[in-house]
CHARMM internal coordinates of N, CA and C (Angstrom, degrees):
IC EDIT
DIST 1 N 1 CA 1.4581
DIST 1 CA 1 C 1.5248
ANGL 1 N 1 CA 1 C 107.65
DIST 1 C 2 N 1.3143
ANGL 1 CA 1 C 2 N 116.68
DIHE 1 N 1 CA 1 C 2 N 130.46
DIST 2 N 2 CA 1.4540
ANGL 1 C 2 N 2 CA 120.07
DIHE 1 CA 1 C 2 N 2 CA -179.43
DIST 2 CA 2 C 1.5157
ANGL 2 N 2 CA 2 C 110.30
DIHE 1 C 2 N 2 CA 2 C -77.93
DIST 2 C 3 N 1.3297
ANGL 2 CA 2 C 3 N 114.83
DIHE 2 N 2 CA 2 C 3 N 165.27
DIST 3 N 3 CA 1.4650
ANGL 2 C 3 N 3 CA 120.25
DIHE 2 CA 2 C 3 N 3 CA -179.87
DIST 3 CA 3 C 1.5169
ANGL 3 N 3 CA 3 C 110.69
DIHE 2 C 3 N 3 CA 3 C -61.72
DIST 3 C 4 N 1.3298
ANGL 3 CA 3 C 4 N 115.93
DIHE 3 N 3 CA 3 C 4 N -41.92
DIST 4 N 4 CA 1.4590
ANGL 3 C 4 N 4 CA 119.34
DIHE 3 CA 3 C 4 N 4 CA -178.47
DIST 4 CA 4 C 1.5307
ANGL 4 N 4 CA 4 C 111.48
DIHE 3 C 4 N 4 CA 4 C -62.63
DIST 4 C 5 N 1.3159
ANGL 4 CA 4 C 5 N 116.70
DIHE 4 N 4 CA 4 C 5 N -45.58
DIST 5 N 5 CA 1.4618
ANGL 4 C 5 N 5 CA 118.42
DIHE 4 CA 4 C 5 N 5 CA -179.00
DIST 5 CA 5 C 1.5233
ANGL 5 N 5 CA 5 C 111.37
DIHE 4 C 5 N 5 CA 5 C -68.35
DIST 5 C 6 N 1.3397
ANGL 5 CA 5 C 6 N 117.70
DIHE 5 N 5 CA 5 C 6 N -33.16
DIST 6 N 6 CA 1.4578
ANGL 5 C 6 N 6 CA 118.83
DIHE 5 CA 5 C 6 N 6 CA 177.58
DIST 6 CA 6 C 1.5179
ANGL 6 N 6 CA 6 C 110.82
DIHE 5 C 6 N 6 CA 6 C -69.16
DIST 6 C 7 N 1.3321
ANGL 6 CA 6 C 7 N 117.55
DIHE 6 N 6 CA 6 C 7 N -35.67
DIST 7 N 7 CA 1.4663
ANGL 6 C 7 N 7 CA 120.25
DIHE 6 CA 6 C 7 N 7 CA 176.38
DIST 7 CA 7 C 1.5171
ANGL 7 N 7 CA 7 C 110.61
DIHE 6 C 7 N 7 CA 7 C -67.65
DIST 7 C 8 N 1.3324
ANGL 7 CA 7 C 8 N 116.57
DIHE 7 N 7 CA 7 C 8 N -42.06
DIST 8 N 8 CA 1.4575
ANGL 7 C 8 N 8 CA 119.09
DIHE 7 CA 7 C 8 N 8 CA 178.63
DIST 8 CA 8 C 1.5204
ANGL 8 N 8 CA 8 C 110.36
DIHE 7 C 8 N 8 CA 8 C -63.12
DIST 8 C 9 N 1.3194
ANGL 8 CA 8 C 9 N 117.02
DIHE 8 N 8 CA 8 C 9 N -38.45
DIST 9 N 9 CA 1.4591
ANGL 8 C 9 N 9 CA 121.08
DIHE 8 CA 8 C 9 N 9 CA 179.33
DIST 9 CA 9 C 1.5174
ANGL 9 N 9 CA 9 C 110.79
DIHE 8 C 9 N 9 CA 9 C -66.13
DIST 9 C 10 N 1.3407
ANGL 9 CA 9 C 10 N 118.16
DIHE 9 N 9 CA 9 C 10 N -39.36
DIST 10 N 10 CA 1.4594
ANGL 9 C 10 N 10 CA 120.65
DIHE 9 CA 9 C 10 N 10 CA -176.18
DIST 10 CA 10 C 1.5190
ANGL 10 N 10 CA 10 C 112.75
DIHE 9 C 10 N 10 CA 10 C -75.97
DIST 10 C 11 N 1.3460
ANGL 10 CA 10 C 11 N 117.72
DIHE 10 N 10 CA 10 C 11 N -21.18
DIST 11 N 11 CA 1.4547
ANGL 10 C 11 N 11 CA 119.19
DIHE 10 CA 10 C 11 N 11 CA -177.02
DIST 11 CA 11 C 1.5182
ANGL 11 N 11 CA 11 C 112.78
DIHE 10 C 11 N 11 CA 11 C -99.15
DIST 11 C 12 N 1.3240
ANGL 11 CA 11 C 12 N 117.79
DIHE 11 N 11 CA 11 C 12 N -6.80
DIST 12 N 12 CA 1.4542
ANGL 11 C 12 N 12 CA 118.33
DIHE 11 CA 11 C 12 N 12 CA 177.77
DIST 12 CA 12 C 1.5199
ANGL 12 N 12 CA 12 C 108.73
DIHE 11 C 12 N 12 CA 12 C -79.04
DIST 12 C 13 N 1.2954
ANGL 12 CA 12 C 13 N 115.00
DIHE 12 N 12 CA 12 C 13 N 141.70
DIST 13 N 13 CA 1.4600
ANGL 12 C 13 N 13 CA 119.35
DIHE 12 CA 12 C 13 N 13 CA -179.21
DIST 13 CA 13 C 1.5176
ANGL 13 N 13 CA 13 C 109.31
DIHE 12 C 13 N 13 CA 13 C -123.68
DIST 13 C 14 N 1.2936
ANGL 13 CA 13 C 14 N 115.20
DIHE 13 N 13 CA 13 C 14 N 142.93
DIST 14 N 14 CA 1.4600
ANGL 13 C 14 N 14 CA 120.91
DIHE 13 CA 13 C 14 N 14 CA 177.65
DIST 14 CA 14 C 1.5187
ANGL 14 N 14 CA 14 C 108.21
DIHE 13 C 14 N 14 CA 14 C -95.22
DIST 14 C 15 N 1.3241
ANGL 14 CA 14 C 15 N 116.72
DIHE 14 N 14 CA 14 C 15 N 144.94
DIST 15 N 15 CA 1.4704
ANGL 14 C 15 N 15 CA 118.23
DIHE 14 CA 14 C 15 N 15 CA 174.95
DIST 15 CA 15 C 1.5179
ANGL 15 N 15 CA 15 C 110.21
DIHE 14 C 15 N 15 CA 15 C -57.66
DIST 15 C 16 N 1.3148
ANGL 15 CA 15 C 16 N 115.56
DIHE 15 N 15 CA 15 C 16 N 154.60
DIST 16 N 16 CA 1.4625
ANGL 15 C 16 N 16 CA 121.19
DIHE 15 CA 15 C 16 N 16 CA -178.11
DIST 16 CA 16 C 1.5233
ANGL 16 N 16 CA 16 C 110.90
DIHE 15 C 16 N 16 CA 16 C -55.64
DIST 16 C 17 N 1.3339
ANGL 16 CA 16 C 17 N 117.28
DIHE 16 N 16 CA 16 C 17 N -38.51
DIST 17 N 17 CA 1.4602
ANGL 16 C 17 N 17 CA 120.25
DIHE 16 CA 16 C 17 N 17 CA -177.79
DIST 17 CA 17 C 1.5229
ANGL 17 N 17 CA 17 C 111.92
DIHE 16 C 17 N 17 CA 17 C -65.88
DIST 17 C 18 N 1.3415
ANGL 17 CA 17 C 18 N 118.20
DIHE 17 N 17 CA 17 C 18 N -22.52
DIST 18 N 18 CA 1.4600
ANGL 17 C 18 N 18 CA 121.17
DIHE 17 CA 17 C 18 N 18 CA -176.86
DIST 18 CA 18 C 1.5235
ANGL 18 N 18 CA 18 C 112.39
DIHE 17 C 18 N 18 CA 18 C -100.05
DIST 18 C 19 N 1.3021
ANGL 18 CA 18 C 19 N 118.84
DIHE 18 N 18 CA 18 C 19 N 17.05
DIST 19 N 19 CA 1.4547
ANGL 18 C 19 N 19 CA 121.40
DIHE 18 CA 18 C 19 N 19 CA 177.73
DIST 19 CA 19 C 1.5238
ANGL 19 N 19 CA 19 C 108.91
DIHE 18 C 19 N 19 CA 19 C -64.62
DIST 19 C 20 N 1.3238
ANGL 19 CA 19 C 20 N 117.81
DIHE 19 N 19 CA 19 C 20 N 146.13
DIST 20 N 20 CA 1.4695
ANGL 19 C 20 N 20 CA 119.87
DIHE 19 CA 19 C 20 N 20 CA -178.07
DIST 20 CA 20 C 1.5285
ANGL 20 N 20 CA 20 C 111.98
DIHE 19 C 20 N 20 CA 20 C -61.42
DIST 20 C 21 N 1.3083
ANGL 20 CA 20 C 21 N 115.15
DIHE 20 N 20 CA 20 C 21 N 159.90
DIST 21 N 21 CA 1.4621
ANGL 20 C 21 N 21 CA 121.06
DIHE 20 CA 20 C 21 N 21 CA -177.22
DIST 21 CA 21 C 1.5290
ANGL 21 N 21 CA 21 C 110.45
DIHE 20 C 21 N 21 CA 21 C -84.70
DIST 21 C 22 N 1.3356
ANGL 21 CA 21 C 22 N 115.96
DIHE 21 N 21 CA 21 C 22 N 52.24
DIST 22 N 22 CA 1.4571
ANGL 21 C 22 N 22 CA 122.46
DIHE 21 CA 21 C 22 N 22 CA 175.86
DIST 22 CA 22 C 1.5170
ANGL 22 N 22 CA 22 C 107.48
DIHE 21 C 22 N 22 CA 22 C -109.86
DIST 22 C 23 N 1.3084
ANGL 22 CA 22 C 23 N 117.13
DIHE 22 N 22 CA 22 C 23 N 173.44
DIST 23 N 23 CA 1.4595
ANGL 22 C 23 N 23 CA 120.17
DIHE 22 CA 22 C 23 N 23 CA -179.49
DIST 23 CA 23 C 1.5303
ANGL 23 N 23 CA 23 C 112.10
DIHE 22 C 23 N 23 CA 23 C -57.87
DIST 23 C 24 N 1.3522
ANGL 23 CA 23 C 24 N 119.66
DIHE 23 N 23 CA 23 C 24 N -49.02
DIST 24 N 24 CA 1.4729
ANGL 23 C 24 N 24 CA 118.12
DIHE 23 CA 23 C 24 N 24 CA 177.97
DIST 24 CA 24 C 1.5241
ANGL 24 N 24 CA 24 C 112.48
DIHE 23 C 24 N 24 CA 24 C -61.27
DIST 24 C 25 N 1.3379
ANGL 24 CA 24 C 25 N 116.82
DIHE 24 N 24 CA 24 C 25 N -38.19
DIST 25 N 25 CA 1.4596
ANGL 24 C 25 N 25 CA 119.95
DIHE 24 CA 24 C 25 N 25 CA 178.40
DIST 25 CA 25 C 1.5175
ANGL 25 N 25 CA 25 C 111.88
DIHE 24 C 25 N 25 CA 25 C -63.46
DIST 25 C 26 N 1.3306
ANGL 25 CA 25 C 26 N 115.87
DIHE 25 N 25 CA 25 C 26 N -42.35
DIST 26 N 26 CA 1.4610
ANGL 25 C 26 N 26 CA 120.42
DIHE 25 CA 25 C 26 N 26 CA 178.12
DIST 26 CA 26 C 1.5242
ANGL 26 N 26 CA 26 C 110.90
DIHE 25 C 26 N 26 CA 26 C -64.55
DIST 26 C 27 N 1.3371
ANGL 26 CA 26 C 27 N 116.31
DIHE 26 N 26 CA 26 C 27 N -39.34
DIST 27 N 27 CA 1.4711
ANGL 26 C 27 N 27 CA 119.60
DIHE 26 CA 26 C 27 N 27 CA 179.83
DIST 27 CA 27 C 1.5250
ANGL 27 N 27 CA 27 C 110.57
DIHE 26 C 27 N 27 CA 27 C -64.72
DIST 27 C 28 N 1.3277
ANGL 27 CA 27 C 28 N 117.07
DIHE 27 N 27 CA 27 C 28 N -43.82
DIST 28 N 28 CA 1.4639
ANGL 27 C 28 N 28 CA 120.69
DIHE 27 CA 27 C 28 N 28 CA 179.52
DIST 28 CA 28 C 1.5212
ANGL 28 N 28 CA 28 C 110.39
DIHE 27 C 28 N 28 CA 28 C -62.48
DIST 28 C 29 N 1.3306
ANGL 28 CA 28 C 29 N 117.49
DIHE 28 N 28 CA 28 C 29 N -45.43
DIST 29 N 29 CA 1.4653
ANGL 28 C 29 N 29 CA 119.80
DIHE 28 CA 28 C 29 N 29 CA 178.89
DIST 29 CA 29 C 1.5246
ANGL 29 N 29 CA 29 C 110.71
DIHE 28 C 29 N 29 CA 29 C -61.54
DIST 29 C 30 N 1.3305
ANGL 29 CA 29 C 30 N 117.15
DIHE 29 N 29 CA 29 C 30 N -41.05
DIST 30 N 30 CA 1.4646
ANGL 29 C 30 N 30 CA 120.05
DIHE 29 CA 29 C 30 N 30 CA 179.71
DIST 30 CA 30 C 1.5177
ANGL 30 N 30 CA 30 C 111.85
DIHE 29 C 30 N 30 CA 30 C -65.53
DIST 30 C 31 N 1.3241
ANGL 30 CA 30 C 31 N 117.02
DIHE 30 N 30 CA 30 C 31 N -43.98
DIST 31 N 31 CA 1.4621
ANGL 30 C 31 N 31 CA 120.31
DIHE 30 CA 30 C 31 N 31 CA 179.26
DIST 31 CA 31 C 1.5258
ANGL 31 N 31 CA 31 C 111.97
DIHE 30 C 31 N 31 CA 31 C -66.48
DIST 31 C 32 N 1.3216
ANGL 31 CA 31 C 32 N 116.94
DIHE 31 N 31 CA 31 C 32 N -32.39
DIST 32 N 32 CA 1.4603
ANGL 31 C 32 N 32 CA 119.63
DIHE 31 CA 31 C 32 N 32 CA -176.25
DIST 32 CA 32 C 1.5228
ANGL 32 N 32 CA 32 C 112.50
DIHE 31 C 32 N 32 CA 32 C -69.13
DIST 32 C 33 N 1.3195
ANGL 32 CA 32 C 33 N 117.77
DIHE 32 N 32 CA 32 C 33 N -11.91
DIST 33 N 33 CA 1.4623
ANGL 32 C 33 N 33 CA 118.96
DIHE 32 CA 32 C 33 N 33 CA 178.65
DIST 33 CA 33 C 1.5266
ANGL 33 N 33 CA 33 C 112.07
DIHE 32 C 33 N 33 CA 33 C -72.90
DIST 33 C 34 N 1.3395
ANGL 33 CA 33 C 34 N 118.02
DIHE 33 N 33 CA 33 C 34 N -24.93
DIST 34 N 34 CA 1.4586
ANGL 33 C 34 N 34 CA 119.22
DIHE 33 CA 33 C 34 N 34 CA -179.25
DIST 34 CA 34 C 1.5203
ANGL 34 N 34 CA 34 C 113.62
DIHE 33 C 34 N 34 CA 34 C -133.51
DIST 34 C 35 N 1.3165
ANGL 34 CA 34 C 35 N 118.83
DIHE 34 N 34 CA 34 C 35 N -3.17
DIST 35 N 35 CA 1.4617
ANGL 34 C 35 N 35 CA 122.27
DIHE 34 CA 34 C 35 N 35 CA 176.83
DIST 35 CA 35 C 1.5216
ANGL 35 N 35 CA 35 C 109.51
DIHE 34 C 35 N 35 CA 35 C -126.24
DIST 35 C 36 N 1.3358
ANGL 35 CA 35 C 36 N 117.11
DIHE 35 N 35 CA 35 C 36 N 147.59
DIST 36 N 36 CA 1.4705
ANGL 35 C 36 N 36 CA 118.13
DIHE 35 CA 35 C 36 N 36 CA 175.00
DIST 36 CA 36 C 1.5248
ANGL 36 N 36 CA 36 C 109.75
DIHE 35 C 36 N 36 CA 36 C -74.75
DIST 36 C 37 N 1.3110
ANGL 36 CA 36 C 37 N 117.60
DIHE 36 N 36 CA 36 C 37 N 101.76
DIST 37 N 37 CA 1.4554
ANGL 36 C 37 N 37 CA 123.37
DIHE 36 CA 36 C 37 N 37 CA -178.24
DIST 37 CA 37 C 1.5234
ANGL 37 N 37 CA 37 C 108.11
DIHE 36 C 37 N 37 CA 37 C -111.94
DIST 37 C 38 N 1.3274
ANGL 37 CA 37 C 38 N 116.47
DIHE 37 N 37 CA 37 C 38 N 133.03
DIST 38 N 38 CA 1.4525
ANGL 37 C 38 N 38 CA 120.22
DIHE 37 CA 37 C 38 N 38 CA 175.90
DIST 38 CA 38 C 1.5162
ANGL 38 N 38 CA 38 C 108.77
DIHE 37 C 38 N 38 CA 38 C -143.09
DIST 38 C 39 N 1.3104
ANGL 38 CA 38 C 39 N 114.98
DIHE 38 N 38 CA 38 C 39 N 157.74
DIST 39 N 39 CA 1.4476
ANGL 38 C 39 N 39 CA 120.96
DIHE 38 CA 38 C 39 N 39 CA -178.92
DIST 39 CA 39 C 1.5278
ANGL 39 N 39 CA 39 C 107.74
DIHE 38 C 39 N 39 CA 39 C -101.70
DIST 39 C 40 N 1.3283
ANGL 39 CA 39 C 40 N 116.44
DIHE 39 N 39 CA 39 C 40 N 126.11
DIST 40 N 40 CA 1.4589
ANGL 39 C 40 N 40 CA 121.35
DIHE 39 CA 39 C 40 N 40 CA -178.92
DIST 40 CA 40 C 1.5193
ANGL 40 N 40 CA 40 C 110.60
DIHE 39 C 40 N 40 CA 40 C -95.89
DIST 40 C 41 N 1.3130
ANGL 40 CA 40 C 41 N 114.95
DIHE 40 N 40 CA 40 C 41 N 150.35
DIST 41 N 41 CA 1.4599
ANGL 40 C 41 N 41 CA 118.46
DIHE 40 CA 40 C 41 N 41 CA 171.77
DIST 41 CA 41 C 1.5297
ANGL 41 N 41 CA 41 C 107.77
DIHE 40 C 41 N 41 CA 41 C -74.52
DIST 41 C 42 N 1.3161
ANGL 41 CA 41 C 42 N 116.80
DIHE 41 N 41 CA 41 C 42 N 165.52
DIST 42 N 42 CA 1.4604
ANGL 41 C 42 N 42 CA 120.95
DIHE 41 CA 41 C 42 N 42 CA -179.94
DIST 42 CA 42 C 1.5247
ANGL 42 N 42 CA 42 C 111.21
DIHE 41 C 42 N 42 CA 42 C -58.50
DIST 42 C 43 N 1.3329
ANGL 42 CA 42 C 43 N 116.29
DIHE 42 N 42 CA 42 C 43 N -41.64
DIST 43 N 43 CA 1.4684
ANGL 42 C 43 N 43 CA 120.30
DIHE 42 CA 42 C 43 N 43 CA -178.48
DIST 43 CA 43 C 1.5298
ANGL 43 N 43 CA 43 C 111.15
DIHE 42 C 43 N 43 CA 43 C -65.98
DIST 43 C 44 N 1.3315
ANGL 43 CA 43 C 44 N 116.62
DIHE 43 N 43 CA 43 C 44 N -42.33
DIST 44 N 44 CA 1.4658
ANGL 43 C 44 N 44 CA 120.20
DIHE 43 CA 43 C 44 N 44 CA 178.96
DIST 44 CA 44 C 1.5268
ANGL 44 N 44 CA 44 C 110.93
DIHE 43 C 44 N 44 CA 44 C -64.50
DIST 44 C 45 N 1.3342
ANGL 44 CA 44 C 45 N 116.48
DIHE 44 N 44 CA 44 C 45 N -39.42
DIST 45 N 45 CA 1.4605
ANGL 44 C 45 N 45 CA 120.92
DIHE 44 CA 44 C 45 N 45 CA -179.85
DIST 45 CA 45 C 1.5295
ANGL 45 N 45 CA 45 C 110.34
DIHE 44 C 45 N 45 CA 45 C -65.73
DIST 45 C 46 N 1.3318
ANGL 45 CA 45 C 46 N 116.96
DIHE 45 N 45 CA 45 C 46 N -43.17
DIST 46 N 46 CA 1.4687
ANGL 45 C 46 N 46 CA 120.35
DIHE 45 CA 45 C 46 N 46 CA 178.49
DIST 46 CA 46 C 1.5225
ANGL 46 N 46 CA 46 C 110.73
DIHE 45 C 46 N 46 CA 46 C -63.92
DIST 46 C 47 N 1.3301
ANGL 46 CA 46 C 47 N 117.50
DIHE 46 N 46 CA 46 C 47 N -40.39
DIST 47 N 47 CA 1.4628
ANGL 46 C 47 N 47 CA 120.56
DIHE 46 CA 46 C 47 N 47 CA 178.18
DIST 47 CA 47 C 1.5257
ANGL 47 N 47 CA 47 C 110.28
DIHE 46 C 47 N 47 CA 47 C -62.73
DIST 47 C 48 N 1.3172
ANGL 47 CA 47 C 48 N 117.10
DIHE 47 N 47 CA 47 C 48 N -41.29
DIST 48 N 48 CA 1.4603
ANGL 47 C 48 N 48 CA 121.41
DIHE 47 CA 47 C 48 N 48 CA 178.50
DIST 48 CA 48 C 1.5227
ANGL 48 N 48 CA 48 C 110.75
DIHE 47 C 48 N 48 CA 48 C -64.23
DIST 48 C 49 N 1.3359
ANGL 48 CA 48 C 49 N 117.16
DIHE 48 N 48 CA 48 C 49 N -43.46
DIST 49 N 49 CA 1.4637
ANGL 48 C 49 N 49 CA 120.70
DIHE 48 CA 48 C 49 N 49 CA 178.87
DIST 49 CA 49 C 1.5254
ANGL 49 N 49 CA 49 C 111.49
DIHE 48 C 49 N 49 CA 49 C -64.67
DIST 49 C 50 N 1.3219
ANGL 49 CA 49 C 50 N 117.59
DIHE 49 N 49 CA 49 C 50 N -40.60
DIST 50 N 50 CA 1.4679
ANGL 49 C 50 N 50 CA 120.84
DIHE 49 CA 49 C 50 N 50 CA 179.99
DIST 50 CA 50 C 1.5241
ANGL 50 N 50 CA 50 C 110.52
DIHE 49 C 50 N 50 CA 50 C -65.88
DIST 50 C 51 N 1.3325
ANGL 50 CA 50 C 51 N 117.62
DIHE 50 N 50 CA 50 C 51 N -37.15
DIST 51 N 51 CA 1.4662
ANGL 50 C 51 N 51 CA 120.63
DIHE 50 CA 50 C 51 N 51 CA 177.15
DIST 51 CA 51 C 1.5251
ANGL 51 N 51 CA 51 C 109.83
DIHE 50 C 51 N 51 CA 51 C -64.64
DIST 51 C 52 N 1.3290
ANGL 51 CA 51 C 52 N 116.65
DIHE 51 N 51 CA 51 C 52 N -45.19
DIST 52 N 52 CA 1.4631
ANGL 51 C 52 N 52 CA 119.98
DIHE 51 CA 51 C 52 N 52 CA 179.00
DIST 52 CA 52 C 1.5241
ANGL 52 N 52 CA 52 C 111.05
DIHE 51 C 52 N 52 CA 52 C -63.89
DIST 52 C 53 N 1.3361
ANGL 52 CA 52 C 53 N 116.96
DIHE 52 N 52 CA 52 C 53 N -38.73
DIST 53 N 53 CA 1.4540
ANGL 52 C 53 N 53 CA 120.93
DIHE 52 CA 52 C 53 N 53 CA 178.18
DIST 53 CA 53 C 1.5241
ANGL 53 N 53 CA 53 C 110.29
DIHE 52 C 53 N 53 CA 53 C -61.97
DIST 53 C 54 N 1.3193
ANGL 53 CA 53 C 54 N 117.13
DIHE 53 N 53 CA 53 C 54 N -42.38
DIST 54 N 54 CA 1.4594
ANGL 53 C 54 N 54 CA 121.03
DIHE 53 CA 53 C 54 N 54 CA 177.08
DIST 54 CA 54 C 1.5207
ANGL 54 N 54 CA 54 C 111.86
DIHE 53 C 54 N 54 CA 54 C -62.19
DIST 54 C 55 N 1.3329
ANGL 54 CA 54 C 55 N 116.71
DIHE 54 N 54 CA 54 C 55 N -41.51
DIST 55 N 55 CA 1.4665
ANGL 54 C 55 N 55 CA 120.91
DIHE 54 CA 54 C 55 N 55 CA 178.09
DIST 55 CA 55 C 1.5241
ANGL 55 N 55 CA 55 C 110.85
DIHE 54 C 55 N 55 CA 55 C -62.71
DIST 55 C 56 N 1.3282
ANGL 55 CA 55 C 56 N 117.07
DIHE 55 N 55 CA 55 C 56 N -42.58
DIST 56 N 56 CA 1.4707
ANGL 55 C 56 N 56 CA 121.07
DIHE 55 CA 55 C 56 N 56 CA -179.85
DIST 56 CA 56 C 1.5279
ANGL 56 N 56 CA 56 C 110.62
DIHE 55 C 56 N 56 CA 56 C -65.84
DIST 56 C 57 N 1.3297
ANGL 56 CA 56 C 57 N 116.74
DIHE 56 N 56 CA 56 C 57 N -44.18
DIST 57 N 57 CA 1.4624
ANGL 56 C 57 N 57 CA 119.84
DIHE 56 CA 56 C 57 N 57 CA 179.48
DIST 57 CA 57 C 1.5270
ANGL 57 N 57 CA 57 C 111.35
DIHE 56 C 57 N 57 CA 57 C -63.15
DIST 57 C 58 N 1.3298
ANGL 57 CA 57 C 58 N 117.07
DIHE 57 N 57 CA 57 C 58 N -39.74
DIST 58 N 58 CA 1.4657
ANGL 57 C 58 N 58 CA 120.66
DIHE 57 CA 57 C 58 N 58 CA 177.56
DIST 58 CA 58 C 1.5221
ANGL 58 N 58 CA 58 C 110.30
DIHE 57 C 58 N 58 CA 58 C -62.81
DIST 58 C 59 N 1.3282
ANGL 58 CA 58 C 59 N 116.92
DIHE 58 N 58 CA 58 C 59 N -44.28
DIST 59 N 59 CA 1.4664
ANGL 58 C 59 N 59 CA 120.83
DIHE 58 CA 58 C 59 N 59 CA -179.72
DIST 59 CA 59 C 1.5283
ANGL 59 N 59 CA 59 C 111.24
DIHE 58 C 59 N 59 CA 59 C -65.56
DIST 59 C 60 N 1.3416
ANGL 59 CA 59 C 60 N 117.68
DIHE 59 N 59 CA 59 C 60 N -38.31
DIST 60 N 60 CA 1.4673
ANGL 59 C 60 N 60 CA 120.17
DIHE 59 CA 59 C 60 N 60 CA 177.59
DIST 60 CA 60 C 1.5267
ANGL 60 N 60 CA 60 C 111.40
DIHE 59 C 60 N 60 CA 60 C -63.14
DIST 60 C 61 N 1.3236
ANGL 60 CA 60 C 61 N 117.28
DIHE 60 N 60 CA 60 C 61 N -37.82
DIST 61 N 61 CA 1.4664
ANGL 60 C 61 N 61 CA 120.31
DIHE 60 CA 60 C 61 N 61 CA 177.22
DIST 61 CA 61 C 1.5261
ANGL 61 N 61 CA 61 C 110.40
DIHE 60 C 61 N 61 CA 61 C -66.13
DIST 61 C 62 N 1.3373
ANGL 61 CA 61 C 62 N 116.76
DIHE 61 N 61 CA 61 C 62 N -40.18
DIST 62 N 62 CA 1.4657
ANGL 61 C 62 N 62 CA 120.09
DIHE 61 CA 61 C 62 N 62 CA 177.03
DIST 62 CA 62 C 1.5241
ANGL 62 N 62 CA 62 C 110.63
DIHE 61 C 62 N 62 CA 62 C -61.90
DIST 62 C 63 N 1.3107
ANGL 62 CA 62 C 63 N 117.44
DIHE 62 N 62 CA 62 C 63 N -42.09
DIST 63 N 63 CA 1.4673
ANGL 62 C 63 N 63 CA 121.72
DIHE 62 CA 62 C 63 N 63 CA 179.60
DIST 63 CA 63 C 1.5200
ANGL 63 N 63 CA 63 C 110.28
DIHE 62 C 63 N 63 CA 63 C -65.13
DIST 63 C 64 N 1.3204
ANGL 63 CA 63 C 64 N 117.38
DIHE 63 N 63 CA 63 C 64 N -40.15
DIST 64 N 64 CA 1.4658
ANGL 63 C 64 N 64 CA 120.86
DIHE 63 CA 63 C 64 N 64 CA 178.76
DIST 64 CA 64 C 1.5290
ANGL 64 N 64 CA 64 C 111.08
DIHE 63 C 64 N 64 CA 64 C -62.31
DIST 64 C 65 N 1.3212
ANGL 64 CA 64 C 65 N 117.09
DIHE 64 N 64 CA 64 C 65 N -43.08
DIST 65 N 65 CA 1.4633
ANGL 64 C 65 N 65 CA 120.87
DIHE 64 CA 64 C 65 N 65 CA 177.87
DIST 65 CA 65 C 1.5255
ANGL 65 N 65 CA 65 C 110.05
DIHE 64 C 65 N 65 CA 65 C -64.09
DIST 65 C 66 N 1.3110
ANGL 65 CA 65 C 66 N 116.34
DIHE 65 N 65 CA 65 C 66 N -41.70
DIST 66 N 66 CA 1.4659
ANGL 65 C 66 N 66 CA 121.23
DIHE 65 CA 65 C 66 N 66 CA 179.27
DIST 66 CA 66 C 1.5304
ANGL 66 N 66 CA 66 C 110.73
DIHE 65 C 66 N 66 CA 66 C -63.48
DIST 66 C 67 N 1.3258
ANGL 66 CA 66 C 67 N 117.54
DIHE 66 N 66 CA 66 C 67 N -41.87
DIST 67 N 67 CA 1.4615
ANGL 66 C 67 N 67 CA 121.09
DIHE 66 CA 66 C 67 N 67 CA 178.12
DIST 67 CA 67 C 1.5282
ANGL 67 N 67 CA 67 C 111.00
DIHE 66 C 67 N 67 CA 67 C -63.22
DIST 67 C 68 N 1.3149
ANGL 67 CA 67 C 68 N 116.46
DIHE 67 N 67 CA 67 C 68 N -42.09
DIST 68 N 68 CA 1.4691
ANGL 67 C 68 N 68 CA 120.11
DIHE 67 CA 67 C 68 N 68 CA 178.88
DIST 68 CA 68 C 1.5332
ANGL 68 N 68 CA 68 C 110.48
DIHE 67 C 68 N 68 CA 68 C -62.86
DIST 68 C 69 N 1.3091
ANGL 68 CA 68 C 69 N 116.76
DIHE 68 N 68 CA 68 C 69 N -40.64
DIST 69 N 69 CA 1.4671
ANGL 68 C 69 N 69 CA 121.25
DIHE 68 CA 68 C 69 N 69 CA 178.58
DIST 69 CA 69 C 1.5302
ANGL 69 N 69 CA 69 C 109.89
DIHE 68 C 69 N 69 CA 69 C -63.10
DIST 69 C 70 N 1.3329
ANGL 69 CA 69 C 70 N 117.50
DIHE 69 N 69 CA 69 C 70 N -42.42
DIST 70 N 70 CA 1.4566
ANGL 69 C 70 N 70 CA 121.34
DIHE 69 CA 69 C 70 N 70 CA 179.61
DIST 70 CA 70 C 1.5305
ANGL 70 N 70 CA 70 C 109.74
DIHE 69 C 70 N 70 CA 70 C -66.96
DIST 70 C 71 N 1.3262
ANGL 70 CA 70 C 71 N 116.46
DIHE 70 N 70 CA 70 C 71 N -44.49
DIST 71 N 71 CA 1.4571
ANGL 70 C 71 N 71 CA 120.91
DIHE 70 CA 70 C 71 N 71 CA -179.68
DIST 71 CA 71 C 1.5267
ANGL 71 N 71 CA 71 C 111.19
DIHE 70 C 71 N 71 CA 71 C -61.37
DIST 71 C 72 N 1.3298
ANGL 71 CA 71 C 72 N 117.11
DIHE 71 N 71 CA 71 C 72 N -44.49
DIST 72 N 72 CA 1.4629
ANGL 71 C 72 N 72 CA 121.19
DIHE 71 CA 71 C 72 N 72 CA 179.12
DIST 72 CA 72 C 1.5149
ANGL 72 N 72 CA 72 C 111.03
DIHE 71 C 72 N 72 CA 72 C -64.84
DIST 72 C 73 N 1.3395
ANGL 72 CA 72 C 73 N 117.41
DIHE 72 N 72 CA 72 C 73 N -36.07
DIST 73 N 73 CA 1.4608
ANGL 72 C 73 N 73 CA 121.16
DIHE 72 CA 72 C 73 N 73 CA 178.87
DIST 73 CA 73 C 1.5081
ANGL 73 N 73 CA 73 C 112.62
DIHE 72 C 73 N 73 CA 73 C -69.63
DIST 73 C 74 N 1.3243
ANGL 73 CA 73 C 74 N 117.94
DIHE 73 N 73 CA 73 C 74 N -33.01
DIST 74 N 74 CA 1.4620
ANGL 73 C 74 N 74 CA 120.99
DIHE 73 CA 73 C 74 N 74 CA -179.42
DIST 74 CA 74 C 1.5154
ANGL 74 N 74 CA 74 C 111.55
DIHE 73 C 74 N 74 CA 74 C -81.79
DIST 74 C 75 N 1.3312
ANGL 74 CA 74 C 75 N 118.19
DIHE 74 N 74 CA 74 C 75 N -20.79
DIST 75 N 75 CA 1.4534
ANGL 74 C 75 N 75 CA 121.83
DIHE 74 CA 74 C 75 N 75 CA -179.21
DIST 75 CA 75 C 1.5400
ANGL 75 N 75 CA 75 C 111.14
DIHE 74 C 75 N 75 CA 75 C -77.73
DIST 75 C 76 N 1.3002
ANGL 75 CA 75 C 76 N 118.23
DIHE 75 N 75 CA 75 C 76 N -18.87
DIST 76 N 76 CA 1.4779
ANGL 75 C 76 N 76 CA 121.10
DIHE 75 CA 75 C 76 N 76 CA -177.96
DIST 76 CA 76 C 1.4968
ANGL 76 N 76 CA 76 C 112.11
DIHE 75 C 76 N 76 CA 76 C -81.73
END
COOR INIT
IC SEED 1 N 1 CA 1 C
IC BUILD
């Protein structure tokens, strides 16, 4: 299998109704009846994770600055 065909295979998504009749497939179909469930491609999932990672890192920096401000205020 060439790299291109393996990438095309990994990024294709099946509709929720066509999920295989395995436990994860059954769970996805069941959840999709009342929750918005969708299957992401690998690239979309990585982009989502990187965005969340950036948000977490930004928040950790804010917390660090806040802790320093509190520490400096209590030291006086």
